[in-house]
All heavy atoms as atom14 arrays in JSON, in Angstrom:
{
  "sequence": "MPTTTRTHLVTVVTSHGATRYPAIQTGAAEAIQQAMALFPSARTVGAKPMRTSSAG",
  "atom14_mask": [
    [1, 1, 1, 1, 1, 1, 1, 1, 0, 0, 0, 0, 0, 0],
    [1, 1, 1, 1, 1, 1, 1, 0, 0, 0, 0, 0, 0, 0],
    [1, 1, 1, 1, 1, 1, 1, 0, 0, 0, 0, 0, 0, 0],
    [1, 1, 1, 1, 1, 1, 1, 0, 0, 0, 0, 0, 0, 0],
    [1, 1, 1, 1, 1, 1, 1, 0, 0, 0, 0, 0, 0, 0],
    [1, 1, 1, 1, 1, 1, 1, 1, 1, 1, 1, 0, 0, 0],
    [1, 1, 1, 1, 1, 1, 1, 0, 0, 0, 0, 0, 0, 0],
    [1, 1, 1, 1, 1, 1, 1, 1, 1, 1, 0, 0, 0, 0],
    [1, 1, 1, 1, 1, 1, 1, 1, 0, 0, 0, 0, 0, 0],
    [1, 1, 1, 1, 1, 1, 1, 0, 0, 0, 0, 0, 0, 0],
    [1, 1, 1, 1, 1, 1, 1, 0, 0, 0, 0, 0, 0, 0],
    [1, 1, 1, 1, 1, 1, 1, 0, 0, 0, 0, 0, 0, 0],
    [1, 1, 1, 1, 1, 1, 1, 0, 0, 0, 0, 0, 0, 0],
    [1, 1, 1, 1, 1, 1, 1, 0, 0, 0, 0, 0, 0, 0],
    [1, 1, 1, 1, 1, 1, 0, 0, 0, 0, 0, 0, 0, 0],
    [1, 1, 1, 1, 1, 1, 1, 1, 1, 1, 0, 0, 0, 0],
    [1, 1, 1, 1, 0, 0, 0, 0, 0, 0, 0, 0, 0, 0],
    [1, 1, 1, 1, 1, 0, 0, 0, 0, 0, 0, 0, 0, 0],
    [1, 1, 1, 1, 1, 1, 1, 0, 0, 0, 0, 0, 0, 0],
    [1, 1, 1, 1, 1, 1, 1, 1, 1, 1, 1, 0, 0, 0],
    [1, 1, 1, 1, 1, 1, 1, 1, 1, 1, 1, 1, 0, 0],
    [1, 1, 1, 1, 1, 1, 1, 0, 0, 0, 0, 0, 0, 0],
    [1, 1, 1, 1, 1, 0, 0, 0, 0, 0, 0, 0, 0, 0],
    [1, 1, 1, 1, 1, 1, 1, 1, 0, 0, 0, 0, 0, 0],
    [1, 1, 1, 1, 1, 1, 1, 1, 1, 0, 0, 0, 0, 0],
    [1, 1, 1, 1, 1, 1, 1, 0, 0, 0, 0, 0, 0, 0],
    [1, 1, 1, 1, 0, 0, 0, 0, 0, 0, 0, 0, 0, 0],
    [1, 1, 1, 1, 1, 0, 0, 0, 0, 0, 0, 0, 0, 0],
    [1, 1, 1, 1, 1, 0, 0, 0, 0, 0, 0, 0, 0, 0],
    [1, 1, 1, 1, 1, 1, 1, 1, 1, 0, 0, 0, 0, 0],
    [1, 1, 1, 1, 1, 0, 0, 0, 0, 0, 0, 0, 0, 0],
    [1, 1, 1, 1, 1, 1, 1, 1, 0, 0, 0, 0, 0, 0],
    [1, 1, 1, 1, 1, 1, 1, 1, 1, 0, 0, 0, 0, 0],
    [1, 1, 1, 1, 1, 1, 1, 1, 1, 0, 0, 0, 0, 0],
    [1, 1, 1, 1, 1, 0, 0, 0, 0, 0, 0, 0, 0, 0],
    [1, 1, 1, 1, 1, 1, 1, 1, 0, 0, 0, 0, 0, 0],
    [1, 1, 1, 1, 1, 0, 0, 0, 0, 0, 0, 0, 0, 0],
    [1, 1, 1, 1, 1, 1, 1, 1, 0, 0, 0, 0, 0, 0],
    [1, 1, 1, 1, 1, 1, 1, 1, 1, 1, 1, 0, 0, 0],
    [1, 1, 1, 1, 1, 1, 1, 0, 0, 0, 0, 0, 0, 0],
    [1, 1, 1, 1, 1, 1, 0, 0, 0, 0, 0, 0, 0, 0],
    [1, 1, 1, 1, 1, 0, 0, 0, 0, 0, 0, 0, 0, 0],
    [1, 1, 1, 1, 1, 1, 1, 1, 1, 1, 1, 0, 0, 0],
    [1, 1, 1, 1, 1, 1, 1, 0, 0, 0, 0, 0, 0, 0],
    [1, 1, 1, 1, 1, 1, 1, 0, 0, 0, 0, 0, 0, 0],
    [1, 1, 1, 1, 0, 0, 0, 0, 0, 0, 0, 0, 0, 0],
    [1, 1, 1, 1, 1, 0, 0, 0, 0, 0, 0, 0, 0, 0],
    [1, 1, 1, 1, 1, 1, 1, 1, 1, 0, 0, 0, 0, 0],
    [1, 1, 1, 1, 1, 1, 1, 0, 0, 0, 0, 0, 0, 0],
    [1, 1, 1, 1, 1, 1, 1, 1, 0, 0, 0, 0, 0, 0],
    [1, 1, 1, 1, 1, 1, 1, 1, 1, 1, 1, 0, 0, 0],
    [1, 1, 1, 1, 1, 1, 1, 0, 0, 0, 0, 0, 0, 0],
    [1, 1, 1, 1, 1, 1, 0, 0, 0, 0, 0, 0, 0, 0],
    [1, 1, 1, 1, 1, 1, 0, 0, 0, 0, 0, 0, 0, 0],
    [1, 1, 1, 1, 1, 0, 0, 0, 0, 0, 0, 0, 0, 0],
    [1, 1, 1, 1, 0, 0, 0, 0, 0, 0, 0, 0, 0, 0]
  ],
  "atom14_positions": [
    [[-52.9, -86.35, -19.14], [-52.28, -86.06, -20.41], [-51.65, -84.67, -20.34], [-52.31, -83.72, -19.95], [-53.34, -86.11, -21.5], [-52.81, -85.85, -22.85], [-53.74, -86.9, -23.9], [-53.95, -86.34, -25.37], [0.0, 0.0, 0.0], [0.0, 0.0, 0.0], [0.0, 0.0, 0.0], [0.0, 0.0, 0.0], [0.0, 0.0, 0.0], [0.0, 0.0, 0.0]],
    [[-50.38, -84.55, -20.72], [-49.73, -83.23, -20.63], [-50.28, -82.25, -21.66], [-50.7, -82.64, -22.75], [-48.25, -83.54, -20.88], [-48.24, -84.85, -21.58], [-49.49, -85.59, -21.15], [0.0, 0.0, 0.0], [0.0, 0.0, 0.0], [0.0, 0.0, 0.0], [0.0, 0.0, 0.0], [0.0, 0.0, 0.0], [0.0, 0.0, 0.0], [0.0, 0.0, 0.0]],
    [[-50.26, -81.0, -21.28], [-50.74, -79.94, -22.17], [-49.6, -79.53, -23.11], [-48.49, -79.31, -22.65], [-51.21, -78.73, -21.36], [-52.22, -79.18, -20.45], [-51.78, -77.65, -22.25], [0.0, 0.0, 0.0], [0.0, 0.0, 0.0], [0.0, 0.0, 0.0], [0.0, 0.0, 0.0], [0.0, 0.0, 0.0], [0.0, 0.0, 0.0], [0.0, 0.0, 0.0]],
    [[-49.9, -79.43, -24.38], [-48.9, -79.04, -25.36], [-49.05, -77.56, -25.67], [-50.15, -77.07, -25.92], [-49.08, -79.84, -26.67], [-49.03, -81.22, -26.37], [-48.03, -79.49, -27.68], [0.0, 0.0, 0.0], [0.0, 0.0, 0.0], [0.0, 0.0, 0.0], [0.0, 0.0, 0.0], [0.0, 0.0, 0.0], [0.0, 0.0, 0.0], [0.0, 0.0, 0.0]],
    [[-47.94, -76.84, -25.6], [-47.96, -75.43, -25.95], [-47.38, -75.25, -27.34], [-46.55, -76.03, -27.78], [-47.15, -74.59, -24.94], [-45.81, -75.07, -24.91], [-47.76, -74.65, -23.57], [0.0, 0.0, 0.0], [0.0, 0.0, 0.0], [0.0, 0.0, 0.0], [0.0, 0.0, 0.0], [0.0, 0.0, 0.0], [0.0, 0.0, 0.0], [0.0, 0.0, 0.0]],
    [[-47.87, -74.22, -28.02], [-47.38, -73.89, -29.36], [-47.1, -72.41, -29.41], [-47.64, -71.62, -28.65], [-48.45, -74.21, -30.41], [-48.71, -75.69, -30.54], [-49.57, -75.99, -31.72], [-48.84, -75.65, -32.94], [-49.34, -75.79, -34.16], [-50.56, -76.23, -34.31], [-48.65, -75.46, -35.22], [0.0, 0.0, 0.0], [0.0, 0.0, 0.0], [0.0, 0.0, 0.0]],
    [[-46.27, -72.03, -30.34], [-45.99, -70.62, -30.56], [-46.98, -70.08, -31.57], [-47.19, -70.67, -32.63], [-44.55, -70.43, -31.09], [-43.65, -71.04, -30.17], [-44.21, -68.96, -31.22], [0.0, 0.0, 0.0], [0.0, 0.0, 0.0], [0.0, 0.0, 0.0], [0.0, 0.0, 0.0], [0.0, 0.0, 0.0], [0.0, 0.0, 0.0], [0.0, 0.0, 0.0]],
    [[-47.63, -68.97, -31.21], [-48.61, -68.32, -32.09], [-48.12, -66.91, -32.42], [-47.55, -66.24, -31.55], [-49.97, -68.22, -31.4], [-50.63, -69.55, -31.23], [-50.28, -70.42, -30.24], [-51.61, -70.15, -31.94], [-51.02, -71.5, -30.34], [-51.84, -71.36, -31.36], [0.0, 0.0, 0.0], [0.0, 0.0, 0.0], [0.0, 0.0, 0.0], [0.0, 0.0, 0.0]],
    [[-48.35, -66.49, -33.63], [-48.07, -65.11, -34.01], [-49.35, -64.31, -33.77], [-50.37, -64.54, -34.42], [-47.65, -65.01, -35.48], [-47.31, -63.6, -35.96], [-46.11, -63.05, -35.19], [-47.04, -63.6, -37.44], [0.0, 0.0, 0.0], [0.0, 0.0, 0.0], [0.0, 0.0, 0.0], [0.0, 0.0, 0.0], [0.0, 0.0, 0.0], [0.0, 0.0, 0.0]],
    [[-49.28, -63.41, -32.81], [-50.45, -62.6, -32.44], [-50.36, -61.27, -33.13], [-49.31, -60.62, -33.12], [-50.51, -62.4, -30.9], [-51.68, -61.54, -30.52], [-50.56, -63.74, -30.2], [0.0, 0.0, 0.0], [0.0, 0.0, 0.0], [0.0, 0.0, 0.0], [0.0, 0.0, 0.0], [0.0, 0.0, 0.0], [0.0, 0.0, 0.0], [0.0, 0.0, 0.0]],
    [[-51.44, -60.84, -33.76], [-51.53, -59.54, -34.42], [-52.6, -58.72, -33.72], [-53.73, -59.18, -33.58], [-51.89, -59.69, -35.91], [-50.93, -60.55, -36.53], [-51.89, -58.34, -36.6], [0.0, 0.0, 0.0], [0.0, 0.0, 0.0], [0.0, 0.0, 0.0], [0.0, 0.0, 0.0], [0.0, 0.0, 0.0], [0.0, 0.0, 0.0], [0.0, 0.0, 0.0]],
    [[-52.21, -57.52, -33.27], [-53.13, -56.62, -32.57], [-53.17, -55.32, -33.35], [-52.12, -54.73, -33.64], [-52.66, -56.36, -31.13], [-53.62, -55.41, -30.44], [-52.53, -57.65, -30.35], [0.0, 0.0, 0.0], [0.0, 0.0, 0.0], [0.0, 0.0, 0.0], [0.0, 0.0, 0.0], [0.0, 0.0, 0.0], [0.0, 0.0, 0.0], [0.0, 0.0, 0.0]],
    [[-54.36, -54.85, -33.71], [-54.53, -53.58, -34.4], [-55.2, -52.6, -33.44], [-56.27, -52.87, -32.93], [-55.36, -53.75, -35.69], [-55.55, -52.4, -36.38], [-54.71, -54.75, -36.63], [0.0, 0.0, 0.0], [0.0, 0.0, 0.0], [0.0, 0.0, 0.0], [0.0, 0.0, 0.0], [0.0, 0.0, 0.0], [0.0, 0.0, 0.0], [0.0, 0.0, 0.0]],
    [[-54.51, -51.47, -33.22], [-55.05, -50.4, -32.39], [-55.17, -49.14, -33.24], [-54.8, -49.14, -34.4], [-54.16, -50.12, -31.16], [-52.91, -49.62, -31.62], [-53.94, -51.38, -30.34], [0.0, 0.0, 0.0], [0.0, 0.0, 0.0], [0.0, 0.0, 0.0], [0.0, 0.0, 0.0], [0.0, 0.0, 0.0], [0.0, 0.0, 0.0], [0.0, 0.0, 0.0]],
    [[-55.62, -48.06, -32.64], [-55.71, -46.8, -33.37], [-54.32, -46.24, -33.7], [-54.19, -45.37, -34.55], [-56.5, -45.78, -32.54], [-55.86, -45.57, -31.3], [0.0, 0.0, 0.0], [0.0, 0.0, 0.0], [0.0, 0.0, 0.0], [0.0, 0.0, 0.0], [0.0, 0.0, 0.0], [0.0, 0.0, 0.0], [0.0, 0.0, 0.0], [0.0, 0.0, 0.0]],
    [[-53.29, -46.76, -33.05], [-51.92, -46.28, -33.31], [-51.17, -47.13, -34.31], [-50.06, -46.8, -34.68], [-51.13, -46.25, -31.98], [-51.74, -45.35, -30.97], [-51.75, -43.98, -31.09], [-52.38, -45.63, -29.82], [-52.36, -43.45, -30.05], [-52.76, -44.44, -29.26], [0.0, 0.0, 0.0], [0.0, 0.0, 0.0], [0.0, 0.0, 0.0], [0.0, 0.0, 0.0]],
    [[-51.74, -48.24, -34.74], [-51.07, -49.11, -35.71], [-51.21, -50.57, -35.33], [-51.97, -50.92, -34.42], [0.0, 0.0, 0.0], [0.0, 0.0, 0.0], [0.0, 0.0, 0.0], [0.0, 0.0, 0.0], [0.0, 0.0, 0.0], [0.0, 0.0, 0.0], [0.0, 0.0, 0.0], [0.0, 0.0, 0.0], [0.0, 0.0, 0.0], [0.0, 0.0, 0.0]],
    [[-50.44, -51.4, -36.01], [-50.49, -52.85, -35.77], [-49.23, -53.31, -35.06], [-48.14, -52.79, -35.28], [-50.64, -53.59, -37.09], [0.0, 0.0, 0.0], [0.0, 0.0, 0.0], [0.0, 0.0, 0.0], [0.0, 0.0, 0.0], [0.0, 0.0, 0.0], [0.0, 0.0, 0.0], [0.0, 0.0, 0.0], [0.0, 0.0, 0.0], [0.0, 0.0, 0.0]],
    [[-49.42, -54.3, -34.19], [-48.31, -54.91, -33.46], [-48.39, -56.4, -33.65], [-49.47, -56.98, -33.59], [-48.42, -54.58, -31.95], [-48.43, -53.18, -31.78], [-47.29, -55.19, -31.16], [0.0, 0.0, 0.0], [0.0, 0.0, 0.0], [0.0, 0.0, 0.0], [0.0, 0.0, 0.0], [0.0, 0.0, 0.0], [0.0, 0.0, 0.0], [0.0, 0.0, 0.0]],
    [[-47.24, -57.02, -33.89], [-47.17, -58.47, -34.01], [-46.12, -58.98, -33.05], [-45.05, -58.39, -32.93], [-46.8, -58.89, -35.42], [-47.92, -58.65, -36.39], [-47.58, -59.21, -37.74], [-48.73, -58.98, -38.61], [-48.66, -58.92, -39.9], [-47.51, -59.08, -40.5], [-49.75, -58.69, -40.6], [0.0, 0.0, 0.0], [0.0, 0.0, 0.0], [0.0, 0.0, 0.0]],
    [[-46.43, -60.06, -32.35], [-45.46, -60.65, -31.44], [-45.76, -62.13, -31.27], [-46.9, -62.57, -31.43], [-45.48, -59.93, -30.08], [-46.77, -60.08, -29.32], [-46.95, -61.1, -28.4], [-47.83, -59.18, -29.51], [-48.14, -61.23, -27.69], [-49.01, -59.31, -28.8], [-49.15, -60.33, -27.89], [-50.32, -60.47, -27.21], [0.0, 0.0, 0.0], [0.0, 0.0, 0.0]],
    [[-44.72, -62.93, -30.98], [-44.96, -64.35, -30.73], [-45.42, -64.59, -29.31], [-44.99, -63.9, -28.38], [-43.57, -64.97, -30.96], [-42.62, -63.87, -30.67], [-43.32, -62.59, -31.03], [0.0, 0.0, 0.0], [0.0, 0.0, 0.0], [0.0, 0.0, 0.0], [0.0, 0.0, 0.0], [0.0, 0.0, 0.0], [0.0, 0.0, 0.0], [0.0, 0.0, 0.0]],
    [[-46.33, -65.51, -29.13], [-46.85, -65.87, -27.8], [-46.88, -67.39, -27.69], [-47.27, -68.08, -28.64], [-48.24, -65.31, -27.59], [0.0, 0.0, 0.0], [0.0, 0.0, 0.0], [0.0, 0.0, 0.0], [0.0, 0.0, 0.0], [0.0, 0.0, 0.0], [0.0, 0.0, 0.0], [0.0, 0.0, 0.0], [0.0, 0.0, 0.0], [0.0, 0.0, 0.0]],
    [[-46.46, -67.89, -26.56], [-46.49, -69.34, -26.32], [-47.71, -69.65, -25.5], [-47.8, -69.27, -24.33], [-45.2, -69.8, -25.63], [-43.99, -69.48, -26.51], [-45.27, -71.28, -25.31], [-42.67, -69.75, -25.86], [0.0, 0.0, 0.0], [0.0, 0.0, 0.0], [0.0, 0.0, 0.0], [0.0, 0.0, 0.0], [0.0, 0.0, 0.0], [0.0, 0.0, 0.0]],
    [[-48.68, -70.3, -26.11], [-49.95, -70.63, -25.47], [-50.37, -72.03, -25.9], [-49.84, -72.58, -26.84], [-51.04, -69.63, -25.87], [-50.76, -68.21, -25.46], [-50.85, -68.01, -23.95], [-51.52, -68.75, -23.26], [-50.14, -67.01, -23.46], [0.0, 0.0, 0.0], [0.0, 0.0, 0.0], [0.0, 0.0, 0.0], [0.0, 0.0, 0.0], [0.0, 0.0, 0.0]],
    [[-51.37, -72.56, -25.23], [-51.88, -73.88, -25.59], [-52.76, -73.84, -26.83], [-52.94, -74.84, -27.49], [-52.67, -74.51, -24.43], [-53.71, -73.63, -24.08], [-51.78, -74.78, -23.23], [0.0, 0.0, 0.0], [0.0, 0.0, 0.0], [0.0, 0.0, 0.0], [0.0, 0.0, 0.0], [0.0, 0.0, 0.0], [0.0, 0.0, 0.0], [0.0, 0.0, 0.0]],
    [[-53.3, -72.66, -27.14], [-54.14, -72.54, -28.33], [-54.32, -71.08, -28.73], [-53.94, -70.16, -27.99], [0.0, 0.0, 0.0], [0.0, 0.0, 0.0], [0.0, 0.0, 0.0], [0.0, 0.0, 0.0], [0.0, 0.0, 0.0], [0.0, 0.0, 0.0], [0.0, 0.0, 0.0], [0.0, 0.0, 0.0], [0.0, 0.0, 0.0], [0.0, 0.0, 0.0]],
    [[-54.89, -70.87, -29.9], [-55.09, -69.51, -30.4], [-56.04, -68.71, -29.51], [-55.87, -67.51, -29.31], [-55.61, -69.54, -31.84], [0.0, 0.0, 0.0], [0.0, 0.0, 0.0], [0.0, 0.0, 0.0], [0.0, 0.0, 0.0], [0.0, 0.0, 0.0], [0.0, 0.0, 0.0], [0.0, 0.0, 0.0], [0.0, 0.0, 0.0], [0.0, 0.0, 0.0]],
    [[-57.04, -69.38, -28.95], [-58.01, -68.68, -28.09], [-57.32, -68.09, -26.87], [-57.6, -66.95, -26.48], [-59.12, -69.61, -27.67], [0.0, 0.0, 0.0], [0.0, 0.0, 0.0], [0.0, 0.0, 0.0], [0.0, 0.0, 0.0], [0.0, 0.0, 0.0], [0.0, 0.0, 0.0], [0.0, 0.0, 0.0], [0.0, 0.0, 0.0], [0.0, 0.0, 0.0]],
    [[-56.4, -68.83, -26.26], [-55.67, -68.33, -25.11], [-54.76, -67.16, -25.5], [-54.63, -66.19, -24.76], [-54.85, -69.45, -24.46], [-55.68, -70.46, -23.71], [-56.24, -71.54, -24.62], [-55.93, -71.55, -25.82], [-57.01, -72.37, -24.12], [0.0, 0.0, 0.0], [0.0, 0.0, 0.0], [0.0, 0.0, 0.0], [0.0, 0.0, 0.0], [0.0, 0.0, 0.0]],
    [[-54.13, -67.25, -26.66], [-53.27, -66.17, -27.14], [-54.08, -64.9, -27.38], [-53.65, -63.78, -27.06], [-52.54, -66.59, -28.4], [0.0, 0.0, 0.0], [0.0, 0.0, 0.0], [0.0, 0.0, 0.0], [0.0, 0.0, 0.0], [0.0, 0.0, 0.0], [0.0, 0.0, 0.0], [0.0, 0.0, 0.0], [0.0, 0.0, 0.0], [0.0, 0.0, 0.0]],
    [[-55.29, -65.05, -27.91], [-56.16, -63.89, -28.17], [-56.64, -63.3, -26.86], [-56.67, -62.07, -26.69], [-57.34, -64.3, -29.08], [-56.81, -64.58, -30.49], [-58.41, -63.24, -29.1], [-57.82, -65.18, -31.43], [0.0, 0.0, 0.0], [0.0, 0.0, 0.0], [0.0, 0.0, 0.0], [0.0, 0.0, 0.0], [0.0, 0.0, 0.0], [0.0, 0.0, 0.0]],
    [[-56.99, -64.14, -25.89], [-57.43, -63.63, -24.58], [-56.32, -62.83, -23.91], [-56.56, -61.78, -23.33], [-57.84, -64.79, -23.68], [-59.17, -65.38, -24.02], [-59.53, -66.55, -23.12], [-58.66, -67.17, -22.52], [-60.8, -66.85, -23.04], [0.0, 0.0, 0.0], [0.0, 0.0, 0.0], [0.0, 0.0, 0.0], [0.0, 0.0, 0.0], [0.0, 0.0, 0.0]],
    [[-55.09, -63.32, -23.99], [-53.96, -62.61, -23.4], [-53.75, -61.27, -24.09], [-53.54, -60.24, -23.44], [-52.69, -63.45, -23.5], [-51.48, -62.76, -22.89], [-50.21, -63.52, -23.16], [-49.97, -63.98, -24.27], [-49.38, -63.66, -22.13], [0.0, 0.0, 0.0], [0.0, 0.0, 0.0], [0.0, 0.0, 0.0], [0.0, 0.0, 0.0], [0.0, 0.0, 0.0]],
    [[-53.84, -61.25, -25.42], [-53.66, -60.0, -26.16], [-54.76, -59.0, -25.83], [-54.48, -57.79, -25.71], [-53.65, -60.29, -27.67], [0.0, 0.0, 0.0], [0.0, 0.0, 0.0], [0.0, 0.0, 0.0], [0.0, 0.0, 0.0], [0.0, 0.0, 0.0], [0.0, 0.0, 0.0], [0.0, 0.0, 0.0], [0.0, 0.0, 0.0], [0.0, 0.0, 0.0]],
    [[-55.98, -59.47, -25.68], [-57.08, -58.56, -25.34], [-56.87, -57.96, -23.95], [-57.24, -56.81, -23.71], [-58.42, -59.29, -25.42], [-58.8, -59.64, -26.84], [-60.26, -60.67, -26.97], [-61.52, -59.56, -26.41], [0.0, 0.0, 0.0], [0.0, 0.0, 0.0], [0.0, 0.0, 0.0], [0.0, 0.0, 0.0], [0.0, 0.0, 0.0], [0.0, 0.0, 0.0]],
    [[-56.28, -58.72, -23.04], [-55.98, -58.19, -21.7], [-54.85, -57.17, -21.75], [-54.86, -56.16, -21.03], [-55.63, -59.33, -20.76], [0.0, 0.0, 0.0], [0.0, 0.0, 0.0], [0.0, 0.0, 0.0], [0.0, 0.0, 0.0], [0.0, 0.0, 0.0], [0.0, 0.0, 0.0], [0.0, 0.0, 0.0], [0.0, 0.0, 0.0], [0.0, 0.0, 0.0]],
    [[-53.86, -57.42, -22.61], [-52.72, -56.51, -22.71], [-53.06, -55.24, -23.5], [-52.49, -54.18, -23.24], [-51.53, -57.21, -23.39], [-50.88, -58.34, -22.61], [-49.88, -59.08, -23.48], [-50.21, -57.8, -21.37], [0.0, 0.0, 0.0], [0.0, 0.0, 0.0], [0.0, 0.0, 0.0], [0.0, 0.0, 0.0], [0.0, 0.0, 0.0], [0.0, 0.0, 0.0]],
    [[-53.96, -55.36, -24.47], [-54.33, -54.23, -25.33], [-55.85, -54.03, -25.25], [-56.58, -54.43, -26.17], [-53.91, -54.48, -26.77], [-52.43, -54.63, -26.98], [-51.83, -55.89, -26.92], [-51.63, -53.53, -27.22], [-50.47, -56.03, -27.11], [-50.27, -53.67, -27.42], [-49.7, -54.92, -27.36], [0.0, 0.0, 0.0], [0.0, 0.0, 0.0], [0.0, 0.0, 0.0]],
    [[-56.36, -53.43, -24.18], [-57.82, -53.3, -24.04], [-58.47, -52.41, -25.11], [-59.65, -52.54, -25.37], [-58.0, -52.71, -22.65], [-56.69, -52.17, -22.24], [-55.65, -52.91, -23.04], [0.0, 0.0, 0.0], [0.0, 0.0, 0.0], [0.0, 0.0, 0.0], [0.0, 0.0, 0.0], [0.0, 0.0, 0.0], [0.0, 0.0, 0.0], [0.0, 0.0, 0.0]],
    [[-57.69, -51.54, -25.76], [-58.27, -50.66, -26.78], [-58.08, -51.23, -28.19], [-58.23, -50.5, -29.17], [-57.62, -49.27, -26.7], [-56.23, -49.37, -26.97], [0.0, 0.0, 0.0], [0.0, 0.0, 0.0], [0.0, 0.0, 0.0], [0.0, 0.0, 0.0], [0.0, 0.0, 0.0], [0.0, 0.0, 0.0], [0.0, 0.0, 0.0], [0.0, 0.0, 0.0]],
    [[-57.77, -52.52, -28.3], [-57.53, -53.13, -29.61], [-58.8, -53.13, -30.46], [-59.9, -53.37, -29.97], [-57.03, -54.55, -29.43], [0.0, 0.0, 0.0], [0.0, 0.0, 0.0], [0.0, 0.0, 0.0], [0.0, 0.0, 0.0], [0.0, 0.0, 0.0], [0.0, 0.0, 0.0], [0.0, 0.0, 0.0], [0.0, 0.0, 0.0], [0.0, 0.0, 0.0]],
    [[-58.62, -52.84, -31.73], [-59.74, -52.91, -32.68], [-59.95, -54.34, -33.14], [-61.08, -54.82, -33.22], [-59.46, -52.01, -33.88], [-59.47, -50.54, -33.52], [-59.22, -49.7, -34.74], [-59.26, -48.29, -34.4], [-59.0, -47.33, -35.23], [-58.67, -47.59, -36.49], [-59.06, -46.07, -34.84], [0.0, 0.0, 0.0], [0.0, 0.0, 0.0], [0.0, 0.0, 0.0]],
    [[-58.86, -55.01, -33.49], [-58.93, -56.42, -33.86], [-57.74, -57.17, -33.27], [-56.68, -56.59, -33.07], [-58.94, -56.63, -35.39], [-57.73, -56.09, -35.94], [-60.12, -56.0, -36.05], [0.0, 0.0, 0.0], [0.0, 0.0, 0.0], [0.0, 0.0, 0.0], [0.0, 0.0, 0.0], [0.0, 0.0, 0.0], [0.0, 0.0, 0.0], [0.0, 0.0, 0.0]],
    [[-57.95, -58.44, -32.98], [-56.9, -59.3, -32.45], [-57.0, -60.63, -33.18], [-58.09, -61.16, -33.36], [-57.07, -59.53, -30.93], [-56.01, -60.48, -30.42], [-57.02, -58.21, -30.17], [0.0, 0.0, 0.0], [0.0, 0.0, 0.0], [0.0, 0.0, 0.0], [0.0, 0.0, 0.0], [0.0, 0.0, 0.0], [0.0, 0.0, 0.0], [0.0, 0.0, 0.0]],
    [[-55.87, -61.15, -33.61], [-55.86, -62.44, -34.26], [-54.61, -63.21, -33.87], [-53.61, -62.62, -33.45], [0.0, 0.0, 0.0], [0.0, 0.0, 0.0], [0.0, 0.0, 0.0], [0.0, 0.0, 0.0], [0.0, 0.0, 0.0], [0.0, 0.0, 0.0], [0.0, 0.0, 0.0], [0.0, 0.0, 0.0], [0.0, 0.0, 0.0], [0.0, 0.0, 0.0]],
    [[-54.66, -64.53, -34.01], [-53.5, -65.37, -33.69], [-53.47, -66.55, -34.65], [-54.5, -67.15, -34.93], [-53.57, -65.85, -32.27], [0.0, 0.0, 0.0], [0.0, 0.0, 0.0], [0.0, 0.0, 0.0], [0.0, 0.0, 0.0], [0.0, 0.0, 0.0], [0.0, 0.0, 0.0], [0.0, 0.0, 0.0], [0.0, 0.0, 0.0], [0.0, 0.0, 0.0]],
    [[-52.27, -66.84, -35.15], [-52.08, -67.99, -36.03], [-50.91, -68.81, -35.51], [-49.92, -68.23, -35.03], [-51.75, -67.54, -37.45], [-52.89, -66.91, -38.19], [-52.62, -66.88, -39.67], [-51.89, -65.62, -40.04], [-51.73, -65.46, -41.48], [0.0, 0.0, 0.0], [0.0, 0.0, 0.0], [0.0, 0.0, 0.0], [0.0, 0.0, 0.0], [0.0, 0.0, 0.0]],
    [[-50.98, -70.12, -35.61], [-49.84, -70.93, -35.21], [-48.63, -70.62, -36.08], [-48.77, -70.44, -37.3], [-50.3, -72.37, -35.42], [-51.78, -72.3, -35.5], [-52.12, -70.94, -36.02], [0.0, 0.0, 0.0], [0.0, 0.0, 0.0], [0.0, 0.0, 0.0], [0.0, 0.0, 0.0], [0.0, 0.0, 0.0], [0.0, 0.0, 0.0], [0.0, 0.0, 0.0]],
    [[-47.47, -70.53, -35.47], [-46.24, -70.28, -36.21], [-45.56, -71.61, -36.48], [-45.6, -72.52, -35.67], [-45.27, -69.41, -35.39], [-45.69, -67.98, -35.25], [-44.52, -67.05, -34.23], [-43.05, -67.1, -35.24], [0.0, 0.0, 0.0], [0.0, 0.0, 0.0], [0.0, 0.0, 0.0], [0.0, 0.0, 0.0], [0.0, 0.0, 0.0], [0.0, 0.0, 0.0]],
    [[-44.91, -71.67, -37.63], [-44.1, -72.85, -37.91], [-42.77, -72.66, -37.2], [-42.15, -71.61, -37.32], [-43.85, -72.99, -39.4], [-45.04, -73.44, -40.15], [-44.69, -73.67, -41.59], [-45.85, -74.15, -42.29], [-45.82, -75.12, -43.17], [-44.68, -75.67, -43.49], [-46.91, -75.52, -43.75], [0.0, 0.0, 0.0], [0.0, 0.0, 0.0], [0.0, 0.0, 0.0]],
    [[-42.39, -73.66, -36.48], [-41.08, -73.61, -35.85], [-40.28, -74.81, -36.32], [-40.84, -75.87, -36.62], [-41.22, -73.67, -34.31], [-41.95, -74.82, -33.96], [-41.93, -72.46, -33.77], [0.0, 0.0, 0.0], [0.0, 0.0, 0.0], [0.0, 0.0, 0.0], [0.0, 0.0, 0.0], [0.0, 0.0, 0.0], [0.0, 0.0, 0.0], [0.0, 0.0, 0.0]],
    [[-38.99, -74.64, -36.43], [-38.15, -75.73, -36.87], [-37.06, -75.94, -35.84], [-36.56, -74.99, -35.24], [-37.53, -75.45, -38.25], [-36.75, -74.28, -38.17], [0.0, 0.0, 0.0], [0.0, 0.0, 0.0], [0.0, 0.0, 0.0], [0.0, 0.0, 0.0], [0.0, 0.0, 0.0], [0.0, 0.0, 0.0], [0.0, 0.0, 0.0], [0.0, 0.0, 0.0]],
    [[-36.69, -77.16, -35.64], [-35.61, -77.47, -34.72], [-34.36, -77.81, -35.53], [-34.45, -78.37, -36.62], [-36.0, -78.62, -33.81], [-36.3, -79.76, -34.6], [0.0, 0.0, 0.0], [0.0, 0.0, 0.0], [0.0, 0.0, 0.0], [0.0, 0.0, 0.0], [0.0, 0.0, 0.0], [0.0, 0.0, 0.0], [0.0, 0.0, 0.0], [0.0, 0.0, 0.0]],
    [[-33.24, -77.44, -34.97], [-31.99, -77.76, -35.65], [-31.77, -79.27, -35.6], [-31.98, -79.91, -34.59], [-30.83, -77.03, -34.97], [0.0, 0.0, 0.0], [0.0, 0.0, 0.0], [0.0, 0.0, 0.0], [0.0, 0.0, 0.0], [0.0, 0.0, 0.0], [0.0, 0.0, 0.0], [0.0, 0.0, 0.0], [0.0, 0.0, 0.0], [0.0, 0.0, 0.0]],
    [[-31.38, -79.81, -36.71], [-31.21, -81.24, -36.74], [-29.99, -81.59, -37.39], [-29.31, -82.32, -37.74], [0.0, 0.0, 0.0], [0.0, 0.0, 0.0], [0.0, 0.0, 0.0], [0.0, 0.0, 0.0], [0.0, 0.0, 0.0], [0.0, 0.0, 0.0], [0.0, 0.0, 0.0], [0.0, 0.0, 0.0], [0.0, 0.0, 0.0], [0.0, 0.0, 0.0]]
  ]
}
């Protein structure tokens, strides 16, 4: 069965402020793991699925 990827909006809060960026992952847990690796000093990390629309 093929793996489905989704776009997640990742929010990372550090001592310098908050950063938000889209990440394409198979799930929110993978997006959070990637963010924790990129921002080791993060205070909080969260990810929510983004709604995407296709032109029709």
